[in-house]
Structure formats: C-alpha cells, structure tokens
C-alpha positions, 0 to 999 in steps of 0.5 A: 652476443656478449662480444657484440655488446662489448664491442658495440659499447666500445665504439661509443667509448664505454667499456663494459665489464662482464656483469654489465654485459650480462645485465643488458642481456637479462634486461633484453630477455625480460623486455621481450618476455613482458612485451608479449603481454603488454606494449613496451616496445616495437623493437625485440630483435637482440641486436636492435634492442642493444643498439636502438634502446641500450646504446642509444640511451647511454650516449647521454654519458658523453655529454654529462657527468652522471657519477653519483648523481640523483637522476629521475627518468620522467615517463620512463616507459620500458626504462629508457634511458634511465635503466641502461644509464644505471647499468653503465654507470652504477653509481647513479641514484636512479628514480624511475617515474611512470604513470602505469603500474604495470610498467613499473612492475616490469622494471622492478623485475628487471632490477631484481634479476640484475641486482640493481637498486632503483626507486620506482615511483607511480604517478604523473609528472605534473602532480609529483613536480609540485610534491615537495618530496620530489620538487627540485630534488634531483641533479638530473631529470631526463626523458626520451620520446615523451613529449615535444620540448616545450611541453616536456620542459614543464614536466621535467624542470620542476624536478631539477635542483638549481645548478642541475640539468634537464636532459632530453633525447630528441630526434632530428626535429630537436632544433625546431623544438628548441625554437618553440620551447625557448620561452618555456625554458626561460619561464621555468628557470632553465637555459639551453647549455648544449645540443649534441648530435649523436650518430650510432655506429654502423647505422644511419640512426641519428639523434640529438641530446638537448641539455638544459641547465637550471639557473633559477627556481621554477615558479610555484605555479608550474607545473600546471595540470596536464591538459593545460600544459598540452592545450596551452604550452608555454 
C-alpha cells in the first residue's frame, strides 16, 4: 500500500517522503476505527480513501501556493481537505474549524499519532467570522462539501485577509453555483480568480476547484446568522 500511495501521488505531481506516506496510512486507520462509532465517511476501503479523500484534497496544491500560509479549513468534518494538505505541505499553519467536538477529538488524535501540529477550533463559522481573533486573519480559507457557493462564501470570506484566497472544492455543478454566487462574492469583498477542473488519475472522478481572491474587507454586517444565510442567501 505504501507503494500505491507514493505512485498515485506522483501522478498528481506530488512526491511524498516515507513519513508522509506513513502519516496517510495512520490517518486512514484511525478514520476507519472512529468511523465505527461515529459517522465520518461512507468511504473506508484503503485505496478509495487514498484517492477520493487524500489525493482529492491535495489537488488544491496545484492551484495555489500553500507554503508557510495560515490556512483555516471551515467545516472540516473528517479533516478534508485541510489535514491531507498539511501532511503534503507541512509548512502550512493549519486551523481546523468544526461545530462538533467529537470530530475535533478525532482530528486531534490523528495529529497526535502522526506528530503534526494544528489548531482545533470548536464553533460555528457564522459566529467565529465576527470574532476579531479569527476575522480576516488567514491567508487561505478552504472548504470541501460544506454548502452551495453562495452560502459558503458568507461562511468563508470573512476569515480571509485582503489579498488572500478562499478555495472551494466543488463537484460538477460548480459553474452553476458560481452564477448563483456572483453577487454574494462581490458583496463579501471577493472576486473569482480561477476555476480549475481536476481529473483524478485512473478514475472517472472529476471536481472543480474555485478560487476567490479577497480584494476588499468584508462588511461588518457579515456573516449573518446561519438561518438568515440559508433562508435568504446573498
């Protein structure tokens, strides 16, 4: 399996060292173990986890410079995409944000076992996005499979410094979501800078990475309460 991981990541132009390969295997083992008692993922077969979670997450390295960046993974869940990115690019200063303590406990165990540092923050994005300890403090805010883009932008962009990036890993509906989110992105201080289609090798799996540049400060009235955001998206 170590050879499979090394070879597969090479296909997406990432060369892993021995520790990184072992870290991914440890992550997978703990994911499968915890998944027996809490719902983290529907994917548990080793090769599928490597491809559909780990490799899928780190494709973001192709489209942005993460080296030495402050990164917040908003609604991280089982740690995707933030923790695989941290394993592949250890210089990232990573914050993992989630509303469920159990998920953060899982992620803390993974990080302890692989000797990797991260910041674990329990809370809701719409609350912490107004907190001056978090607001506009990050070079990159990213999310995977959290919400439609017009809603996600209001959760993520308040965390991003002017000049920084919001990165959303989206499925095949990305372009439709972008059309629906254009006014929200502008209102929140962002502009679309790149949309890249990613094909995972040896599969028919495709996704789109949407990159939004923060060009001005987000108005203090955002983010709104979650129910308002969901009932009346910008």
